Z-matrix of the N, CA and C atoms (Angstrom, degrees):
N
C 1 1.445
C 2 1.518 1 108.85
N 3 1.290 2 115.83 1 126.14
C 4 1.457 3 120.87 2 -177.52
C 5 1.525 4 110.11 3 -79.63
N 6 1.306 5 115.81 4 148.27
C 7 1.459 6 121.42 5 176.82
C 8 1.520 7 106.93 6 -114.42
N 9 1.343 8 116.63 7 113.71
C 10 1.448 9 121.23 8 -177.31
C 11 1.515 10 110.35 9 -100.01
N 12 1.315 11 116.38 10 134.86
C 13 1.451 12 120.45 11 169.22
C 14 1.518 13 106.09 12 -96.11
N 15 1.323 14 116.52 13 163.51
C 16 1.463 15 119.84 14 178.57
C 17 1.523 16 110.00 15 -59.69
N 18 1.340 17 117.05 16 -40.80
C 19 1.463 18 120.88 17 -179.46
C 20 1.523 19 111.29 18 -63.03
N 21 1.324 20 117.33 19 -40.34
C 22 1.464 21 121.73 20 -178.99
C 23 1.524 22 110.88 21 -63.83
N 24 1.321 23 117.15 22 -42.78
C 25 1.465 24 120.79 23 179.07
C 26 1.522 25 110.71 24 -62.29
N 27 1.329 26 115.90 25 -48.44
C 28 1.463 27 119.84 26 -178.33
C 29 1.523 28 111.10 27 -64.42
N 30 1.317 29 116.38 28 -38.37
C 31 1.465 30 121.22 29 178.86
C 32 1.533 31 110.11 30 -62.09
N 33 1.314 32 116.92 31 -45.59
C 34 1.462 33 120.27 32 -179.90
C 35 1.524 34 111.39 33 -67.39
N 36 1.315 35 116.81 34 -39.08
C 37 1.468 36 119.34 35 177.88
C 38 1.523 37 110.70 36 -63.92
N 39 1.328 38 116.40 37 -36.84
C 40 1.468 39 120.20 38 176.60
C 41 1.527 40 109.93 39 -63.53
N 42 1.317 41 117.12 40 -41.18
C 43 1.470 42 120.85 41 177.17
C 44 1.525 43 110.69 42 -62.97
N 45 1.331 44 116.74 43 -41.94
C 46 1.466 45 121.14 44 178.86
C 47 1.525 46 109.95 45 -62.29
N 48 1.336 47 115.79 46 -43.43
C 49 1.467 48 120.54 47 179.48
C 50 1.527 49 110.26 48 -61.31
N 51 1.329 50 116.89 49 -43.36
C 52 1.462 51 121.89 50 179.05
C 53 1.531 52 110.46 51 -60.03
N 54 1.322 53 116.98 52 -47.90
C 55 1.469 54 120.88 53 -179.23
C 56 1.523 55 111.16 54 -63.67
N 57 1.312 56 116.51 55 -41.01
C 58 1.464 57 120.69 56 -179.90
C 59 1.524 58 110.76 57 -62.71
N 60 1.334 59 116.32 58 -45.20
C 61 1.469 60 120.25 59 179.97
C 62 1.528 61 111.80 60 -65.88
N 63 1.338 62 117.18 61 -24.89
C 64 1.461 63 121.18 62 177.75
C 65 1.528 64 111.69 63 -95.70
N 66 1.324 65 115.88 64 14.34
C 67 1.466 66 124.05 65 175.20
C 68 1.526 67 113.32 66 57.04
N 69 1.330 68 115.60 67 36.96
C 70 1.464 69 120.95 68 174.09
C 71 1.528 70 106.38 69 -87.72
N 72 1.316 71 117.25 70 132.69
C 73 1.464 72 122.24 71 -176.00
C 74 1.531 73 110.91 72 -56.85
N 75 1.331 74 114.42 73 151.63
C 76 1.467 75 121.07 74 179.21
C 77 1.532 76 110.66 75 -58.75
N 78 1.328 77 117.57 76 -44.15
C 79 1.472 78 120.76 77 -178.84
C 80 1.526 79 111.19 78 -63.65
N 81 1.345 80 117.12 79 -38.93
C 82 1.466 81 120.41 80 178.10
C 83 1.529 82 110.70 81 -68.76
N 84 1.324 83 115.61 82 -37.24
C 85 1.463 84 120.64 83 177.58
C 86 1.525 85 109.90 84 -61.12
N 87 1.328 86 116.27 85 -45.51
C 88 1.462 87 120.70 86 179.97
C 89 1.528 88 110.83 87 -62.14
N 90 1.324 89 117.40 88 -41.43
C 91 1.470 90 121.05 89 178.70
C 92 1.529 91 110.85 90 -61.61
N 93 1.339 92 116.50 91 -42.24
C 94 1.468 93 119.54 92 179.69
C 95 1.528 94 110.89 93 -65.25
N 96 1.336 95 116.05 94 -41.76
C 97 1.466 96 119.64 95 178.40
C 98 1.526 97 110.70 96 -62.53
N 99 1.329 98 116.73 97 -42.34
C 100 1.465 99 120.28 98 179.43
C 101 1.523 100 111.18 99 -63.73
N 102 1.329 101 116.61 100 -35.50
C 103 1.463 102 119.98 101 178.26
C 104 1.529 103 110.23 102 -65.23
N 105 1.330 104 116.48 103 -39.91
C 106 1.469 105 121.05 104 -178.01
C 107 1.529 106 112.70 105 -79.20
N 108 1.338 107 116.83 106 -45.00
C 109 1.463 108 120.59 107 -170.01
C 110 1.528 109 113.87 108 -103.76
N 111 1.320 110 117.91 109 -9.44
C 112 1.462 111 121.03 110 178.28
C 113 1.517 112 112.19 111 57.71
N 114 1.329 113 116.34 112 -129.41
C 115 1.465 114 121.72 113 -178.10
C 116 1.526 115 112.78 114 -66.94
N 117 1.321 116 117.74 115 -16.40
C 118 1.466 117 120.96 116 -179.03
C 119 1.529 118 113.01 117 -89.72
N 120 1.332 119 117.39 118 12.84
C 121 1.461 120 120.81 119 179.73
C 122 1.524 121 109.92 120 -72.18
N 123 1.347 122 115.92 121 138.11
C 124 1.459 123 120.01 122 173.85
C 125 1.524 124 108.19 123 -60.49
N 126 1.327 125 117.46 124 141.61
C 127 1.457 126 119.94 125 -171.69
C 128 1.528 127 114.25 126 -96.06
N 129 1.298 128 118.84 127 -15.86
C 130 1.462 129 119.64 128 -174.15
C 131 1.524 130 111.54 129 -101.47
N 132 1.323 131 114.80 130 150.02
C 133 1.467 132 120.39 131 179.57
C 134 1.524 133 111.65 132 -99.37
N 135 1.320 134 118.15 133 9.66
C 136 1.469 135 121.90 134 -178.70
C 137 1.527 136 111.40 135 -57.57
N 138 1.328 137 116.86 136 -38.94
C 139 1.459 138 119.73 137 -176.21
C 140 1.522 139 111.35 138 -66.07
N 141 1.309 140 118.09 139 -36.29
C 142 1.464 141 120.80 140 177.53
C 143 1.530 142 108.96 141 -60.01
N 144 1.328 143 116.18 142 -46.72
C 145 1.469 144 120.66 143 -179.86
C 146 1.529 145 111.25 144 -63.87
N 147 1.319 146 117.55 145 -37.85
C 148 1.465 147 120.47 146 178.80
C 149 1.525 148 110.99 147 -63.46
N 150 1.331 149 115.82 148 -45.45
C 151 1.466 150 118.73 149 179.71
C 152 1.523 151 110.85 150 -67.86
N 153 1.301 152 117.63 151 -35.03
C 154 1.467 153 122.29 152 178.05
C 155 1.530 154 110.07 153 -64.26
N 156 1.345 155 116.03 154 -31.90
C 157 1.464 156 121.10 155 179.35
C 158 1.522 157 112.85 156 -83.38
N 159 1.337 158 117.44 157 2.02
C 160 1.458 159 119.85 158 175.44
C 161 1.513 160 116.02 159 109.62
N 162 1.288 161 118.86 160 -1.36
C 163 1.462 162 120.83 161 178.73
C 164 1.523 163 109.44 162 -62.57
N 165 1.330 164 116.51 163 143.13
C 166 1.462 165 121.64 164 179.20
C 167 1.529 166 112.58 165 -112.21
N 168 1.333 167 117.39 166 -36.31
C 169 1.468 168 121.30 167 -174.92
C 170 1.527 169 111.18 168 -75.10
N 171 1.334 170 115.85 169 139.06
C 172 1.467 171 120.63 170 176.76
C 173 1.534 172 111.63 171 -96.34
N 174 1.341 173 116.87 172 -10.53
C 175 1.462 174 121.02 173 -179.88
C 176 1.526 175 109.68 174 -79.74
N 177 1.330 176 115.72 175 159.28
C 178 1.462 177 120.95 176 175.19
C 179 1.518 178 109.54 177 -64.51
N 180 1.333 179 116.73 178 150.74
C 181 1.458 180 120.95 179 174.16
C 182 1.519 181 108.84 180 -71.98
N 183 1.329 182 116.06 181 150.67
C 184 1.461 183 120.34 182 175.74
C 185 1.523 184 108.15 183 -66.21
N 186 1.306 185 116.25 184 141.83
C 187 1.458 186 120.54 185 179.86
C 188 1.517 187 109.06 186 -111.46
N 189 1.337 188 116.47 187 151.86
C 190 1.465 189 118.80 188 178.82
C 191 1.527 190 110.68 189 -68.69
N 192 1.324 191 115.57 190 155.35
C 193 1.458 192 119.70 191 178.74
C 194 1.513 193 111.82 192 89.34
N 195 1.301 194 115.09 193 -164.23
C 196 1.454 195 121.70 194 -177.93
C 197 1.530 196 109.82 195 -67.26
N 198 1.339 197 118.39 196 134.70
C 199 1.466 198 119.54 197 179.80
C 200 1.526 199 111.29 198 -67.94
N 201 1.310 200 115.29 199 144.75
C 202 1.462 201 120.24 200 179.23
C 203 1.516 202 109.01 201 -80.03
N 204 1.320 203 115.76 202 122.81
C 205 1.467 204 119.84 203 178.54
C 206 1.518 205 110.81 204 -122.72
N 207 1.308 206 117.18 205 4.57
C 208 1.463 207 119.64 206 -171.84
C 209 1.514 208 114.23 207 -73.26
N 210 1.332 209 118.39 208 -22.05
C 211 1.460 210 118.25 209 -173.70
C 212 1.523 211 114.27 210 -113.71
N 213 1.296 212 117.74 211 18.81
C 214 1.461 213 117.76 212 174.87
C 215 1.521 214 108.11 213 -77.13
N 216 1.314 215 116.38 214 150.44
C 217 1.463 216 120.70 215 -178.78
C 218 1.529 217 111.23 216 -57.48
N 219 1.340 218 116.60 217 -38.70
C 220 1.460 219 120.59 218 -178.07
C 221 1.529 220 110.96 219 -64.26
N 222 1.343 221 116.68 220 -43.07
C 223 1.460 222 119.67 221 -178.71
C 224 1.521 223 112.18 222 -68.81
N 225 1.312 224 116.90 223 -35.70
C 226 1.464 225 119.39 224 177.15
C 227 1.519 226 109.21 225 -64.66
N 228 1.338 227 117.12 226 -45.12
C 229 1.463 228 120.79 227 179.05
C 230 1.525 229 111.40 228 -63.01
N 231 1.346 230 116.36 229 -37.17
C 232 1.460 231 120.81 230 -179.27
C 233 1.530 232 111.21 231 -66.98
N 234 1.316 233 117.49 232 -35.63
C 235 1.453 234 121.39 233 -176.18
C 236 1.512 235 114.28 234 -82.20
N 237 1.314 236 117.75 235 -13.88
C 238 1.465 237 120.28 236 -175.77
C 239 1.513 238 109.18 237 -140.03
N 240 1.308 239 115.43 238 132.17
C 241 1.458 240 121.18 239 176.83
C 242 1.519 241 108.82 240 -69.42
N 243 1.323 242 116.39 241 135.23
C 244 1.464 243 120.17 242 -179.43
C 245 1.529 244 109.75 243 -58.80
N 246 1.321 245 115.97 244 130.26
C 247 1.453 246 121.19 245 -178.95
C 248 1.518 247 114.11 246 83.98
N 249 1.327 248 117.39 247 0.33
C 250 1.468 249 121.88 248 -179.08
C 251 1.525 250 110.26 249 -66.51
N 252 1.315 251 116.52 250 127.92
C 253 1.457 252 121.47 251 175.01
C 254 1.516 253 108.40 252 -82.92
N 255 1.325 254 116.58 253 131.78
C 256 1.458 255 120.44 254 178.31
C 257 1.523 256 106.98 255 -87.42
N 258 1.329 257 115.01 256 90.10
C 259 1.458 258 121.04 257 179.49
C 260 1.529 259 109.00 258 -108.40
N 261 1.313 260 116.11 259 -172.02
C 262 1.461 261 121.32 260 -176.73
C 263 1.528 262 111.90 261 -57.58
N 264 1.326 263 117.14 262 -46.62
C 265 1.466 264 120.61 263 -176.96
C 266 1.533 265 111.07 264 -64.73
N 267 1.327 266 116.20 265 -44.12
C 268 1.466 267 120.06 266 179.49
C 269 1.526 268 109.81 267 -61.92
N 270 1.332 269 116.32 268 -47.36
C 271 1.458 270 121.89 269 -178.31
C 272 1.524 271 110.78 270 -60.46
N 273 1.340 272 117.25 271 -44.48
C 274 1.461 273 120.38 272 179.00
C 275 1.524 274 111.43 273 -62.75
N 276 1.333 275 116.75 274 -38.66
C 277 1.462 276 120.09 275 177.12
C 278 1.520 277 111.93 276 -62.11
N 279 1.324 278 116.15 277 -43.54
C 280 1.470 279 120.73 278 177.85
C 281 1.528 280 109.78 279 -62.21
N 282 1.332 281 116.71 280 -44.18
C 283 1.463 282 120.49 281 -178.95
C 284 1.530 283 111.53 282 -63.15
N 285 1.330 284 117.01 283 -40.13
C 286 1.470 285 120.02 284 178.86
C 287 1.523 286 110.80 285 -64.14
N 288 1.345 287 116.15 286 -43.59
C 289 1.472 288 119.53 287 178.62
C 290 1.526 289 110.99 288 -64.59
N 291 1.329 290 116.88 289 -39.02
C 292 1.458 291 121.04 290 178.77
C 293 1.524 292 110.96 291 -64.39
N 294 1.316 293 116.92 292 -46.13
C 295 1.469 294 120.46 293 178.88
C 296 1.522 295 111.22 294 -60.77
N 297 1.318 296 116.63 295 -41.56
C 298 1.465 297 120.64 296 178.88
C 299 1.530 298 110.77 297 -64.67
N 300 1.328 299 117.03 298 -40.78
C 301 1.467 300 120.66 299 178.77
C 302 1.526 301 110.84 300 -65.09
N 303 1.315 302 117.47 301 -40.40
C 304 1.469 303 120.57 302 177.84
C 305 1.521 304 109.80 303 -65.33
N 306 1.327 305 116.57 304 -42.28
C 307 1.467 306 120.34 305 179.84
C 308 1.523 307 110.95 306 -59.84
N 309 1.344 308 116.85 307 -41.04
C 310 1.467 309 120.88 308 -178.30
C 311 1.527 310 112.51 309 -75.54
N 312 1.333 311 116.99 310 -46.69
C 313 1.466 312 120.90 311 -171.62
C 314 1.520 313 113.78 312 -87.06
N 315 1.303 314 118.07 313 -27.42
C 316 1.467 315 122.38 314 -177.68
C 317 1.522 316 109.67 315 -130.65
N 318 1.317 317 115.91 316 60.10
C 319 1.467 318 120.47 317 -173.35
C 320 1.530 319 112.36 318 -60.47
N 321 1.338 320 118.04 319 -30.83
C 322 1.468 321 119.94 320 179.03
C 323 1.528 322 110.46 321 -64.62
N 324 1.311 323 116.46 322 -43.06
C 325 1.471 324 119.97 323 177.45
C 326 1.522 325 110.87 324 -66.18
N 327 1.330 326 115.40 325 -41.29
C 328 1.463 327 119.87 326 -178.31
C 329 1.527 328 110.29 327 -64.19
N 330 1.328 329 115.65 328 -41.91
C 331 1.460 330 120.59 329 -175.59
C 332 1.514 331 114.24 330 -65.02
N 333 1.341 332 117.38 331 -37.57
C 334 1.466 333 118.27 332 -177.34
C 335 1.529 334 113.16 333 -102.45
N 336 1.333 335 116.46 334 9.18
C 337 1.477 336 121.61 335 177.39
C 338 1.525 337 112.63 336 53.97
N 339 1.326 338 117.87 337 40.14
C 340 1.466 339 120.52 338 -177.21
C 341 1.524 340 112.71 339 -99.89
N 342 1.304 341 117.72 340 22.02
C 343 1.462 342 120.07 341 179.60
C 344 1.518 343 109.88 342 -118.21
N 345 1.337 344 114.68 343 148.53
C 346 1.462 345 121.54 344 -179.51
C 347 1.517 346 107.54 345 -129.21
N 348 1.308 347 116.30 346 132.39
C 349 1.455 348 121.18 347 177.83
C 350 1.525 349 108.65 348 -96.18
N 351 1.317 350 116.43 349 119.49
C 352 1.464 351 121.62 350 177.64
C 353 1.521 352 107.24 351 -99.50
N 354 1.328 353 116.30 352 102.62
C 355 1.463 354 118.92 353 -174.40
C 356 1.517 355 113.83 354 -126.57
N 357 1.337 356 118.42 355 13.22
C 358 1.457 357 118.10 356 -175.10
C 359 1.523 358 113.95 357 -98.00
N 360 1.321 359 117.54 358 20.50
C 361 1.461 360 119.20 359 177.22
C 362 1.526 361 110.78 360 -109.33
N 363 1.319 362 115.14 361 29.89
C 364 1.460 363 120.01 362 179.96
C 365 1.522 364 110.24 363 -63.48
N 366 1.334 365 117.39 364 146.49
C 367 1.462 366 119.74 365 -179.30
C 368 1.523 367 113.59 366 -54.68
N 369 1.327 368 117.64 367 -30.31
C 370 1.466 369 119.12 368 -179.03
C 371 1.517 370 112.11 369 -64.55
N 372 1.343 371 117.33 370 -23.90
C 373 1.456 372 120.01 371 -178.13
C 374 1.517 373 112.29 372 -81.75
N 375 1.308 374 117.97 373 -16.74
C 376 1.458 375 118.86 374 179.78
C 377 1.524 376 111.90 375 -131.65
N 378 1.313 377 116.60 376 25.73
C 379 1.459 378 121.62 377 -179.74
C 380 1.528 379 110.01 378 -66.73
N 381 1.312 380 116.00 379 150.39
C 382 1.456 381 122.40 380 -178.64
C 383 1.525 382 111.39 381 -57.42
N 384 1.324 383 117.28 382 -41.93
C 385 1.469 384 120.03 383 -177.92
C 386 1.529 385 110.98 384 -62.97
N 387 1.327 386 117.43 385 -35.68
C 388 1.466 387 121.23 386 178.18
C 389 1.522 388 109.93 387 -69.32
N 390 1.338 389 116.85 388 -45.23
C 391 1.469 390 119.71 389 179.23
C 392 1.522 391 110.90 390 -61.55
N 393 1.346 392 117.01 391 -40.39
C 394 1.470 393 120.12 392 178.42
C 395 1.527 394 110.85 393 -63.77
N 396 1.334 395 116.78 394 -42.72
C 397 1.464 396 120.94 395 178.26
C 398 1.527 397 110.65 396 -60.74
N 399 1.329 398 116.86 397 -45.90
C 400 1.460 399 120.16 398 -179.51
C 401 1.522 400 111.43 399 -63.84
N 402 1.325 401 116.89 400 -38.43
C 403 1.462 402 120.54 401 178.51
C 404 1.527 403 110.97 402 -64.40
N 405 1.335 404 117.06 403 -44.76
C 406 1.465 405 120.57 404 178.66
C 407 1.529 406 110.78 405 -63.92
N 408 1.323 407 117.23 406 -39.46
C 409 1.464 408 120.79 407 178.56
C 410 1.521 409 110.76 408 -63.51
N 411 1.327 410 116.14 409 -43.60
C 412 1.459 411 120.34 410 179.06
C 413 1.526 412 110.82 411 -63.53
N 414 1.332 413 116.79 412 -42.38
C 415 1.468 414 120.41 413 178.54
C 416 1.523 415 110.71 414 -61.54
N 417 1.334 416 117.24 415 -41.55
C 418 1.467 417 120.97 416 179.24
C 419 1.524 418 110.70 417 -64.21
N 420 1.323 419 116.98 418 -42.20
C 421 1.464 420 120.14 419 178.87
C 422 1.525 421 111.65 420 -66.17
N 423 1.322 422 116.71 421 -40.73
C 424 1.466 423 120.43 422 -179.44
C 425 1.528 424 111.63 423 -67.75
N 426 1.330 425 117.36 424 -23.04
C 427 1.467 426 121.21 425 -179.54
C 428 1.531 427 112.17 426 -77.61
N 429 1.324 428 117.63 427 -15.21
C 430 1.471 429 120.97 428 179.60
C 431 1.531 430 108.25 429 -77.12
N 432 1.333 431 118.01 430 125.64
C 433 1.473 432 120.33 431 -179.96
C 434 1.531 433 111.48 432 -63.17
N 435 1.323 434 116.16 433 147.77
C 436 1.466 435 121.25 434 -179.78
C 437 1.522 436 111.32 435 -59.92
N 438 1.323 437 116.57 436 -33.72
C 439 1.471 438 119.51 437 -179.67
C 440 1.528 439 111.23 438 -63.15
N 441 1.343 440 117.09 439 -34.11
C 442 1.467 441 120.07 440 177.67
C 443 1.525 442 111.17 441 -66.02
N 444 1.346 443 116.51 442 -40.65
C 445 1.461 444 119.76 443 175.90
C 446 1.529 445 109.86 444 -61.98
N 447 1.329 446 115.72 445 -44.23
C 448 1.462 447 121.20 446 -179.32
C 449 1.530 448 110.38 447 -57.87
N 450 1.334 449 116.93 448 -45.74
C 451 1.467 450 121.42 449 179.93
C 452 1.526 451 111.04 450 -62.46
N 453 1.329 452 116.69 451 -38.39
C 454 1.471 453 120.63 452 178.87
C 455 1.519 454 110.91 453 -62.31
N 456 1.327 455 116.79 454 -46.19
C 457 1.458 456 120.13 455 180.00
C 458 1.527 457 111.09 456 -64.78
N 459 1.322 458 117.06 457 -39.85
C 460 1.464 459 120.36 458 177.71
C 461 1.530 460 110.57 459 -63.20
N 462 1.329 461 116.69 460 -38.59
C 463 1.461 462 120.82 461 176.73
C 464 1.517 463 112.07 462 -63.09
N 465 1.338 464 117.06 463 -39.08
C 466 1.464 465 120.48 464 177.80
C 467 1.529 466 110.60 465 -63.93
N 468 1.321 467 116.41 466 -40.34
C 469 1.468 468 119.67 467 -179.42
C 470 1.527 469 109.49 468 -61.07
N 471 1.323 470 117.08 469 -44.70
C 472 1.471 471 120.64 470 178.57
C 473 1.527 472 110.54 471 -61.76
N 474 1.328 473 116.82 472 -41.88
C 475 1.470 474 120.37 473 -179.04
C 476 1.518 475 111.91 474 -64.37
N 477 1.337 476 117.86 475 -43.29
C 478 1.458 477 117.28 476 -178.10
C 479 1.524 478 110.98 477 -70.13
N 480 1.336 479 118.87 478 -30.56
C 481 1.467 480 120.33 479 174.60
C 482 1.532 481 110.35 480 -65.23
N 483 1.340 482 117.24 481 -39.29
C 484 1.465 483 121.13 482 176.93
C 485 1.523 484 110.14 483 -62.33
N 486 1.312 485 115.53 484 -43.33
C 487 1.470 486 120.94 485 -178.40
C 488 1.528 487 110.43 486 -64.14
N 489 1.328 488 116.67 487 -42.39
C 490 1.470 489 120.87 488 179.22
C 491 1.525 490 110.17 489 -65.04
N 492 1.335 491 116.60 490 -44.96
C 493 1.470 492 121.04 491 -178.28
C 494 1.523 493 111.57 492 -64.39
N 495 1.325 494 117.19 493 -30.52
C 496 1.472 495 121.08 494 -179.01
C 497 1.522 496 111.69 495 -93.05
N 498 1.343 497 117.55 496 14.82
C 499 1.470 498 122.91 497 -178.84
C 500 1.526 499 112.21 498 53.47
N 501 1.313 500 116.25 499 39.96
C 502 1.459 501 120.98 500 176.46
C 503 1.505 502 114.21 501 85.68
N 504 1.330 503 117.79 502 -1.21
C 505 1.460 504 120.78 503 -178.69
C 506 1.526 505 112.17 504 -89.84
N 507 1.306 506 117.00 505 23.48
C 508 1.466 507 121.78 506 -178.63
C 509 1.524 508 110.63 507 -70.74
N 510 1.307 509 117.18 508 138.34
C 511 1.459 510 121.10 509 172.15
C 512 1.517 511 108.64 510 -146.57
N 513 1.326 512 117.09 511 159.05
C 514 1.463 513 122.51 512 -178.19
C 515 1.510 514 110.09 513 -59.00
N 516 1.330 515 115.95 514 139.73
C 517 1.443 516 121.04 515 173.77
C 518 1.516 517 114.55 516 92.51
N 519 1.343 518 118.41 517 -2.73
C 520 1.460 519 116.98 518 177.12
C 521 1.525 520 109.28 519 -70.34
N 522 1.284 521 116.10 520 160.56
C 523 1.457 522 119.86 521 -174.44
C 524 1.521 523 112.71 522 -107.03
N 525 1.330 524 117.71 523 21.45
C 526 1.458 525 119.53 524 176.60
C 527 1.519 526 107.99 525 -67.40
N 528 1.316 527 117.52 526 138.68
C 529 1.457 528 120.43 527 -178.38
C 530 1.519 529 108.68 528 -126.16
N 531 1.311 530 116.21 529 97.80
C 532 1.455 531 121.70 530 179.90
C 533 1.515 532 108.55 531 -115.54
N 534 1.264 533 116.30 532 143.31
C 535 1.463 534 121.60 533 171.71
C 536 1.520 535 106.57 534 -103.58
N 537 1.296 536 116.77 535 163.16
C 538 1.463 537 122.49 536 -176.06
C 539 1.463 538 111.68 537 -49.60
């Protein structure tokens, strides 16, 4: 999962605008951006089409309602101490502050419990290193022959019969010999 700063987005949009004005194809523009920015390349081609249609500004359009300030670099730095590990205690502290803020600012929602917090899309849950680990684990499991799994399960059956016959006093290395 790529992490974009405001500067990175604007920089890439400026590059897209430059390529569009020089009549470089959208696909070629994307390839050049990927070469420069790697995994942090913007994924959508909407900006190329906007510039092709005459748009000049590289900044986001103003949106109706309250302005979004949650993802500026300054606000992220303000909300988290540099080098802070997001562990259980930190997470619980954030959750308590969030619940208190909801209770104060949106008391109607708080009172009738009609709000849901969607928090399981954190970058740590879909990070490349995690996906690579899961893929390697799956490959290792798939490489084990089915007969080996079968033998393991049969061994467990024998062990639990030994444990039952010994009234729970089963331990490794005993010489009890029971068949299913």
